[in-house]
N, C-alpha and C positions, 0 to 999 in steps of 0.2 A: 849678841854674836860672840862666839868664842874669841874672836880677834879684837873685840871692842876695847879700845884704849881711851875712850872718852871723847873722841872726835866724831862728829856726825858725817854721814855719807848721804849723798843725794838719793832720793827715793827711786829715781829711775835707774841709778847705778845698782841699787839693791835688786830691783826687778830684773835688770839685764844680766847680772852675774849669777843670780839664782836660777833664772829661766824656769825650765820644767824639772830641774834636778830634784826638787822636793818630792815629786811624785815617785821617782825611782828610788829615792832614799827610803820612802815608806816601805817598799818591798825589801830593802836591805836591813831594815830595823832589827828583825830577829837575829840576823847574822852579826850585826854590829853589837848587839847585846851580848852574844856569846864571845865575841872578840874582847869586849870590855871585861867580861867575867875572867877570861884567861889572863888578861893584862893585870887585873887586880890581884890575881894569885901570884903573878910575877912580882908585883910591888910588895906584896906580903913577904915573898921569899927574900927580898933584899932589905926588909925592915922599914919600908915606907908606910905600909899599913900594918896595924896591929892585928892580933887574932880577932878581937872584937870588931874592929873596923872591917875586916874582910868578911866576917859573918853578916854585918849590917849591909855591906855592898851587895853580897850575894842574895840576901833576902829582898833587897830593894829591886835588884835586877829580875828576880823571880816575879815580883809584883808587876814590874813594867812589862815583862814578857806576856803576862796574862792580859794586861790592858791592851797591848798591841794585838794579840790574838783575837780579842773580843771586838776590835775595831774602835776602841775608845781613845786610843792614842795613834795619831798619824803625824807625819811631818808636814807642817804648814809653810807657806812661803816666808812668813816672818821668822820661822825657826831656822831657815836657810838649809839645814841638813840634819841627818839622823844623829850625828855626833852631838850637835847642840841639844837635841831632845833628850838624849841620854844623860849628858852632864847636867843639864838643868834639872831633870827629874831627880838625880842623885843628890844634887846640892840642895834642892828644896826640902828633901826628906832627911838628909844626913848632915847638912851644914858643911863644916870644914872637911869632913871626910869625903863628901862629894867633890869638893874643890881639889882634892888630891888626885883624882882618878886620871887626869890627863898628864900626870907626871911621866916623863920619859917617852911620850908618844906624840905624834902629829896627826892631823886629819889625813895626811898623805898615806902613812902606813895603815892607819885605821880603816880608811875606805877600801884600800886594796885587800886587807884581810877579809872584810865583809864581801867584796866582790868575788874573791876566790872561793870563799865558802859557798856563796850563791852558785858559782859556776860548777863547783863539784856536785852539788845537788842537782842542778839543771842538766849537766852532761850525763850523769848517771841515770836520771829519769828518762832522758831522751834515749839512752842506751836500752833501757827496759822496753820502751815502746818499739824501738827498732827490732829488738829480739822477738817481741810479740808478732811483728810483721813477718819476720823470717819464719816463724812457726806457722803462721796463717798461709804463707805462700808455699811452704812445704806441704801443707794439707791439700792445697789446690794442685800442687805438683803430683801428689799421689792420686788424687781423684781423677785427674785429667791426663794422666801419663800417656794414654792411648787415644786421646781425642785429637784426631788429625785436623790441622788447620794450615792455611798457607803461610809460609815465611816470606817476608818482603825485603827487597832492597830497592831503594829509590821509589818506594811506595808502589812498586810493580811486583807481581808474584814472582818468586825466585825458586825456592825449594820447599819441600814439605817440612812442617814443624808440628808441634802439638801444643795445646793449651798448657799442658803440664810443663813442657820445656820453657814456655814463656814465663810461667810463674817461678820456676827454679832459677832461671837466669837472674831475675830480680832479687831472689832470696840470696843468691851468692854475692851479688853486688852489695847488698845491704850488710853482709858480713864484713866486707871490706870497709864500709862506712862505719861499722861498729868499732873496728880497730882504730879508725881515725878518732872517734869519740873518746876511746880509752886513752889514746895518746894525748889528746888535748886535756883530758882529766889529769893525767900525770904532770903536764906542764903547769896546770893551775894549782897542783897540790904541794905548793911550797909557801912557807910562811914569810911574809914581809915584815912582821912586827919586830920592833927594835931598831928599824932603820930610821924611824921618825920622819923628818923632812927630807931624808935622803943622805944624811951624813953622820948618822949615829947620835949617841947621847953621851956627853962628857960626865965624868964622875960616877955615874950609876952603872953598876955591873948587872945589867938586865939579863935575866936567865932566858935568853932567846930560844934556846933549844927546848927547854922545859915548857915554855909557853906554846911553842909550835906543836909539841906532843899533846898538850892539853886540848888544842883545837883540832887534833886529828890530822894535821899535815904530815906528809911522809918525810919531809925534810925542811931545811931552812935555806933561805936565800942569803948566803953568807956575807958577801961584800955588799955593804949598804948602798953603794952607788948603783949596783945592778937592779935594785928594786924599782927606782923611777925609770931607769933605762928600759925595763921590761914592760912598763905600763903601755898598754895598747898591743904589745906583742903577744902576751899571754891571752889577752882577749881575742886577738886575731886567730890564734890557734883554735880557740873554741868556735869562733864564727866560721872559720874555714871548714872545720869538721861538720858543723851544722849545714853549711852550704853543700857539702858533699852529699849529705842525707837528702837535702832539698832537691839536688840535681837528679837523684835516683827517683824520688817521688814525682818530680816534674815529668820525666819520661814515662813512668808507669801510668800517671794520670792521663797523659796525652794519648797513649795507646788505648786506654779504656774509653776515653771520649770517642775516639775513632771507631773502636770496635762496637760501641753502643749505638752508632748512627744507623739509620734505617738501611743505608746502602751496604753496610757490613752485617749488622745484626748478630755479631758473634757473642755478645754478652748481654745479660739482663742485670740491671742495677737494682739494688734494694730500693723500693719506692720511698722509704723513710729517709733516704739520703739524696732525694731529688726534689726539685721544686717545679712550679708550673708557670705558665704564661698568663698575664693579666687579660689578654685579648684572645688567645688561641686556645680553645678548650681541649684540644688533643695533646698539648705539649707536656712532656715530662723531661725536664732539663737536667743535665748532669752538672749542676752548678757547683757542687762540692768538689768534684774532680777538676773543674775549670779553675776554681780558686786555689786548689792545691798546686795546679800547674803554674798559676800566676804567682803564688806565694814564693817560689824559688827566687824570683827577681827582687822581691822585697828583702830576702836574706842577703842577696848579692849587694844590694844598696847599703845595708848596714855594714857588711864586710868591707865595702869600699871606703867607708868612713874610717875604719880601723886600719886599712892599708895606707891611706894617704895622710890622715891627720897628724900622726907623730913624725912624719917625714920632715927633714930639714930643721927640726927643733934641736937646739943645743942640749947637752946633758942637763940633768936636774929636772925639777918639777916646773911645769908651766900650766897656766889655767886652761889652755887649749885642751889639755888631756882630760878635763872634766867631761867632755863630750864622748869620750870612749865608753863611759859608764852607760849612758843611754843606748848607744849603738849595740853593745853586747847584750844588755838586758832585753832590748827589743828582739834581737836575734834569737835568744833562748826562748822567749815567750812565743814568738811566731812559729818557730820550728816545732815547739810542743803542740801548737794548734794543728799544724799540718799533719804531724804524726798521729794525733788523736783522730783526725778526720779519716785517715786511711785505715787505722785500726778498727774504727767503727764500720767502715764501708765494706772491707774485704770479706767478712764472714757471710754477707748477704749476696755476694757476687755469684752469678751462675753463667757458665759458658754453655752455648747452644751447639751441641754436637752436630745437629742436622744442618744448621746454617754454615758452620765451618766446613763440613765435609762437602756440602754442595758448592762452596766457593772454590774448592780445589780443582784446578783444571789439569788436563793431561800434560800441559807444558811444564808443570812442576816436576815431572819425571825425566826431563831432558838430561839433567846431569847424571841421574841414575842410569839412564840408557847409555850415555857415553862411557861410564865406568863399567857397565856390564860388558861392553865391547872390549874395553881394556883387559878385563879378566879373560877374554877369549884370545888375547894376544895382539890386539890392534893398538898401535901407538896412540897415546892420549890425543895429540892434536888431530890425528886423522879420525879417531873415534868422535871427537868433538864436532868435526864437520859432518860426519855421517849422522850423528844424532840430530843436528840442526836441520838436516835435510829430511829427517824422518819424523818431524814433529806431528804431522797429521795422522800418523799411525800409532801414536802412543795411546795407551788405554786410559780410561777414567781411573784416577787413583783409588785403590781399595786400601783402607787403613791397615788391615792385618798384613797384606802383602807388602805394602810400603814400609811399615815399621820393622818387618822381619829382615829387611836388607841392612839394617843398622846393627853393628856388632860391638860398638865401643860405648862405654859409659859416658853419659853426658850428651849423647845424640838423641834424636827424636825417639820416643818410646823407651829410652834407656836412662831415665831420670834417676838420680840417687839422692833423694831427700834425706836418707839416713846419714849420709856423709856430711851434708850441710848441718844437720842437727848435732852431729858429733863435734863439728867445728864450733857451733854455738855454745856447747857445754864448756868450752875453754874460757868463756867470758863470765861464767856463773859466779866465780869468786869475787869479781868486780861488781857485777850487777846486784848480787845479794850477799853482801859481806856478812859473815857469821858473827862478827863481834862489832860492837859500837865503834864508830870512828874515833871517839875520844878515849878509847880503852887504853 
């Protein structure tokens, strides 16, 4: 143990304090290696490591990174954490040079650097998946712009809509979610290194800004006490953004499960994204969509940990905060699964124009009838009552006639996927940076 001072600790204490943390630290190992590389450069800058020692450390970290990528090095319970694995590896190969590597840092700022690098990658990848969903929904919006379908309130038929309008509504919502992901990314894009255990490092003039730049952080968390105070909060920003995405996917999946039912029959799902029953031969079940719908609640559960766990803690570091790591990593990984599921499913989705149009009843035109009377000079409340009394005389909705009545962009038959794609282009510099982050 990095904290070992020669006194033994009961085995159950070791198991209890490590918990499942070693599993999550295995995912963080590549990021912790890069954090160590940047820290070593900082130690070289202030004369703690010589030129030869820095080269040796860099070469050893390259070798360790390859071992991790090949799955030959993982964090074991007896290692306790990723930090121990790295320092032990360097010490075994480099002797005293390896023993120098922890100079001027603590596991506190070390793990936060790794988590923030992990979050930057995770949030950007989630953003790319969201962007792909926006593009797919815009394709559906174009293909089904004129495909009449009932619009519902209270699960009762309300007014005409189109399948294209359904798709573009979700596309626009996902653009808002994409903005939340980018904001969370910016919150995580600050370097904690040099704060050590939360109170800085005496005597050593650590080049904190230089180290931050080497790791690709946009800025530095300047006052060291802010670093531990922000633990859980930055993770909460990330989780909240992912929960926003999950909420959108939840409702989209719920719609599609309903639309796929025999009673609606509005959509056909790709067979490769469905499963069957072990007893009923006829069943094709929308399990993927149901799990996407349910997955939102798992994201909420992890966010709740991040909301409540840091509350009422005094300033500084507390071991309670260890659990924020698992919560935010689970959130990122699960959100990625939900997004992957929807990205795989949407291209095979087919709306059934015949079933949607057949479901459109004359009552859907009641509002249009009231407003037609308003155009003839009847006050709206009187036109409302007249239309209600004339429901039996309303015609069966004809798609061309119905959609011709809408004159404003964003209404049924007036989808503007081009404008949504234009908004999406504003995120491209973030989603696909043209230069390496450590440039």
